[in-house]
C-alpha angles and dihedrals in degrees: 000000000000119000114253111253133195092251089060092055089050090054093047092050094046091048094052090047091050093048096046091041094056100044093048101033099113096034103046104094110008112236110293137190102253090050096057092037088060090044101045101078092055093045089052090050089056091046101040107014094247135089102239140127139195086196091073117073095204114120114274096004090124087062103034126359114227101141097109138037108275106240098086091048094051092044091056094043094054093046099044092046085066101035137039123273103246131120097259094048092044093053097038098086089049092057090047091050090049092052091048089050090054091050092051094044095052095047092044090056096040094059089060102110092221094053104029114133094001128118093245096086088053092047092049088048090054092049089053099042096041096046109118094238096049095045097048093043091053086068100035104088086230121131095255096092089054091049092049092052093047092049093045092048091052091049089050095054096032094103092054127091096245101120098164094042088054096045089048089054090050091050094053091045090055089067091056101072138328095234093074093053094100089062093044093047091055094047093047092047092054094045092046093050089054094057106104102208135052093234089055091049091052090047089054091056091049092052091050095053097037096089092049093045087054091048096049090047089055087054091053088243092287091161095164091055089050094047093048094050095039092048091054091049092048093049088055092056103053121124093257092045095110134120094248122053100248122155121257089251095055091045093050102047106023114019092044085074103028129132090350094077098044083109095041105038094156090061090063086057089050096054093046088050090051092050094047098043093045091052092048094050094046093056098038101040097036099213095168097113099025113101094203088063100043094118091056089054092048090049093052096048091046096047094043094050091042095054093038101049116002124102110266096254123138091220090077092060104074096073088053091048092048095048093044097049091050096040104042098055089053094058118102093221096061125069112205093179095079119117090238093059089047096050093042089049089051092049094051091047092051092047090051091049091064093054092045094044095042093054093047092048089049093053093053095044090049095038095126093052092046101048110113100204094066089055088053090053088050095052092042088057096050106033121082124217095247119123096283144168121216118200134177131044116049092238084073091066093055088048090049093049090052089051095045095047099049101034123082089212117060099216101151132058130178135218141160119269094225102056120072116252137173109257095183101096089056128084092203136017123203132185128204112199146147090230122094111237121198116250115247141140088282097043125052122183111223110172145330123229109235115168123182105285120243127223117293117266119249111253094247093051092047089062088063100035097097124183135032133285122227091251114118098021115150130213119214134174112227100177 
């Protein structure tokens, strides 16, 4: 019998992740608001020829969408022009990108001569992959899976002599989100300094600005519209932009993780350790002008700016975790072969497995209550084909997209129930919600969605099974 090797463990983990990812893709999680908000501008582009959205409250977004860096919209647009607009198809490329990120992450670490053919690259991959933020974002239809893939691809090809390939990658990544710009700035600076001639340095700048030039051309150079929408979006994502009046210090070092890491408390220690170790090494080892330590410089600037200014949302943490877990083991001042590192890594991986396993188990046990197509049948049964607006639960958006794409008459639109919208163009307005609304002359109950209930979750799995099912949603007519 052959001895079990780390690569065998990697293949087993990837196979399990693929299998569970596919069977639970459209039910874990159920459709949620941020998912359809990120998706809607691209869907409207397919349906109307213009990136726009009534889901976003930013000024002018219903006429021209410019509230977010463009990469995610173009990504959705290209993919959904080819494939259908349903939950499985929408989420599939993000699963593929996540798997590609894991592949690049593992092989980038495994070529480190201090870690090669040991179990540590796999352990570090498990820490990254099973971290709550990474796992949830991989199925969120947000831009982060794209960001993580691009960052991991750059780190994979970083040692190679491909300057313009790497600069192109940096340029594309810059259109994903502004919060990763500290990393990209450091990488571009080091790549640019290595170019030997002035024409090559000029070409590098042209490559860097090319995606943004294309984007602003697509907006007809309406800079004021872009500025107004982007400013509103930026103000909503400051470090003090939270529902409760916490200080910036509390938000940064505590509420950034809470209550998301109640189930993974050791991960909070890991992030604090990364922040402290990176800061100490940056000031004691002075890597700023040393190309061999450019990733440490990038990690420091990214972490410092993230914790100092960015909104305390755990979705900003995976790029930091990715960069740290690849960078820190490569530094000569840290020894990752100590027993403490091995045991702590194993503890983090096991902790992550319970979150990962609990959610997938919950999805399978609650499969009936989570399946979207039965909700579509419910809505088709109770919604007329008058010019109508459906607001409320995000599954209504996916139903609306299916109606809009396959119907010659666009009779149904979707919007959130917590942003103001003009109801005048619509003959009827409906809301689908888990809340119970009082019957009145303005609100009429129509029906409640009650699928056959699945088995009850075990108590231990219930603690990790976050989010609702579709069971118990009620449909009301408001107008």
